[in-house]
C-alpha positions in Angstrom: -0.4 -190.1 76.6 2.1 -188.1 77.4 4.5 -188.8 74.0 5.2 -186.0 72.3 5.6 -185.3 68.7 8.7 -182.9 67.6 7.6 -179.8 65.0 7.9 -181.1 61.2 6.3 -180.9 58.3 4.0 -183.8 57.2 4.3 -185.3 53.7 1.5 -185.6 51.3 0.1 -189.3 52.5 0.2 -188.3 56.2 -2.1 -184.6 55.7 -4.3 -186.9 53.4 -6.6 -186.8 55.4 -7.3 -184.0 57.1 -6.0 -181.7 54.4 -9.2 -183.6 53.4 -11.4 -183.5 56.2 -10.7 -179.6 56.2 -11.6 -178.8 52.3 -14.9 -180.7 52.8 -16.3 -178.7 55.8 -15.0 -176.0 53.7 -16.8 -177.0 50.9 -20.0 -177.8 52.4 -20.0 -174.2 54.7 -19.6 -172.4 51.0 -22.2 -174.8 49.7 -24.7 -173.8 53.0 -24.1 -170.5 52.4 -25.1 -170.3 48.5 -27.9 -172.4 49.0 -29.4 -169.9 51.9 -29.1 -166.4 49.6 -30.5 -168.3 46.6 -33.3 -169.7 48.3 -34.2 -167.9 51.2 -36.7 -168.1 54.2 -39.8 -167.6 53.7 -43.1 -168.4 56.2 -46.2 -167.6 55.0 -47.3 -166.3 59.4 -51.5 -167.7 58.0 -50.6 -171.4 58.0 -47.6 -170.2 61.0 -50.8 -169.8 63.0 -53.1 -172.4 62.0 -50.0 -175.3 63.3 -49.2 -173.7 66.7 
């Protein structure tokens, strides 16, 4: 567990999984942000009071 990996660049094949994962997370955050702007949450208070 104490093995150190020296600094250096990774090849595309070595870094592809990390890059894909980070990009997917970025796209999901952007998508959710756009959905929240397009479809804001509205709570009908009278209905909400009946289910309390």
